[in-house]
Every structure is written in structure tokens, then in C-alpha cells.
C-alpha positions in Angstrom: -27.0 -71.5 128.4 -27.8 -74.4 126.2 -26.8 -72.7 123.1 -23.5 -71.8 124.6 -23.3 -75.5 125.6 -23.9 -76.6 122.0 -21.2 -74.2 120.6 -23.3 -71.5 119.5 -21.8 -68.1 120.1 -23.8 -65.6 122.3 -26.0 -63.1 120.2 -24.3 -59.6 120.0 -25.8 -56.8 121.9 -28.2 -54.1 120.1 -25.6 -51.6 120.6 -22.9 -53.9 118.8 -25.4 -54.6 115.7 -25.9 -50.8 115.4 -22.5 -49.8 115.7 -21.5 -52.5 113.1 -24.2 -51.4 110.7 -23.0 -47.9 111.0 -19.4 -49.0 110.2 -20.5 -51.2 107.4 -22.9 -48.6 105.6 -21.8 -44.9 106.6 -23.5 -43.5 103.5 -27.1 -44.9 104.7 -27.0 -43.2 107.9 -24.9 -40.0 107.7 -27.8 -37.8 107.6 -30.2 -39.1 110.2 -28.3 -40.8 113.0 -26.2 -39.7 116.1 -24.0 -42.0 117.9 -23.8 -41.5 121.7 -20.8 -43.0 123.8 -21.1 -46.4 125.0 -22.8 -46.9 128.2 -20.6 -48.5 131.1 -23.2 -51.3 131.8 -21.2 -52.3 134.9 -22.1 -48.7 136.3 -25.9 -49.0 135.7 -28.1 -50.5 138.5 -29.7 -53.6 137.4 -33.0 -52.3 138.1 -32.7 -49.2 135.9 -34.0 -50.6 132.8 -35.6 -53.8 134.1 -39.0 -52.8 133.2 -38.4 -50.4 130.5 -40.0 -51.5 127.1 -38.2 -49.9 124.1 -39.3 -49.8 120.4 -37.4 -48.8 117.5 -39.8 -47.4 114.8 -38.6 -47.1 111.5 -39.9 -44.4 109.3 -41.1 -42.6 112.3 -41.2 -39.3 110.9 -44.4 -39.5 109.0 -47.4 -41.8 108.1 -47.7 -45.2 109.7 -44.6 -44.9 111.6 -45.4 -41.7 113.1 -48.9 -43.2 114.3 -47.1 -46.5 115.7 -44.6 -44.2 117.7 -47.5 -42.1 119.2 -49.5 -45.1 120.1 -46.3 -46.9 121.9 -45.5 -43.8 123.5 -48.9 -43.3 125.1 -48.6 -47.0 126.3 -45.4 -46.3 128.2 -42.8 -47.3 125.8 -39.5 -45.5 125.2 -39.5 -45.0 121.4 -36.4 -44.7 119.3 -37.2 -42.8 115.9 -35.3 -44.1 112.9 -35.6 -42.3 109.4 -34.1 -40.3 106.7 -35.2 -36.8 107.5 -34.0 -35.7 110.9 -36.5 -32.6 110.9 -39.5 -34.9 110.6 -38.3 -37.3 113.3 -37.9 -34.4 115.7 -41.3 -33.0 114.7 -42.6 -36.7 115.7 -40.5 -36.7 118.7 -42.1 -33.2 119.9 -45.5 -35.0 119.7 -44.7 -37.8 122.2 -44.0 -37.9 125.8 -40.8 -35.9 126.5 -39.0 -38.7 128.0 -40.1 -41.3 125.7 -38.6 -40.5 122.4 -35.3 -40.5 120.9 -34.8 -39.4 117.2 -31.8 -41.0 115.3 
């Protein structure tokens, strides 16, 4: 609230940032990302995601990114996998808990 009082605008949502990036750099994401329709936040119950921890892992298809994704998944995090090769991301997702990974 204090930032707003000082005239600093509110930070954009994560969804807005991702959608703006995709609009600005379509070539960078054309092979490895899927856009889902916007969620109607008013329709979501406030407690639905209250205790959910989400991590975006870049390079999640192999190496350190894959290892980090696996560790986070075992810790109960929802993992969003980002990378250039969708096949590798899907392979990593198959190694994680079925409800904790979203390759994009």
C-alpha cells in the first residue's frame, strides 16, 4: 500500500509478464511454450492456491535444471519447466510427481 501512496504503480502479475514477453519475443518461444487461457481469478476460491509453492525452472529438460526440478517436486513444489526442447521437458515432467509439473 505504501508504494501506491508514493505513486509507484502496482507490480504486474506473473501472467501479465509472461504474456508480454511472448508478445515481444515470439521467435524465442515458438517451439517450447503453450499458452493457456487466462484464469478468472474471481472464480477461484481464495484458499485454492494459498499454500501452493510454485517454481519456474529454466533449462529444466536436462542437467542441473532437471535435478533442481526433481528436488523441488519431491519437496512438494509445483514445478513449471521452461526450455528450448519440448521433448526433454516432457521427459523431465514424466520423472516428477504427476501433479507437480507443467512443461512449457
